[in-house]
C-alpha positions, 0 to 999 in steps of 0.5 A, a space after each residue: 928771074 921774077 919777070 920770067 916766072 910772071 910770063 910763065 904763069 901768064 902762059 899757063 893761065 892763058 892755056 887754061 882758058 878753053 871754050 867749046 860750044 858745038 863746033 866752035 872751039 877756042 883756047 887761050 886768048 881767042 877764048 878769052 876774047 869770045 867770052 868777053 864779047 859774049 858778055 858785052 853782047 848780053 849787056 847790050 841786049 839787056 839794055 835794049 830790052 830795058 829801053 823798049 820794055 813798054 813795047 815788048 808785049 806788042 812786039 811779041 804778039 805781032 811775032 806770034 801772029 807772023 809765025 802763025 801766018 807763016 805756018 799756014 792754015 791749021 786744021 780746026 781743033 776738036 773739042 774733047 
């Protein structure tokens, strides 16, 4: 009797988990797996940023310069 009650409670708990992010919708176990994968991914990105924190300003400057080159020539700005 108690085993059945435990499984019934787990079933209700699993149905309660829902994840909606734009067109992505998950419910139950897939929602739990996607949520835990997002947490692991965020932890990995954080660890990578901590390891390369001294090179981050240089990388951001180069990314900004690359974006400027990809945008093409911009007209000169007028002084007010």
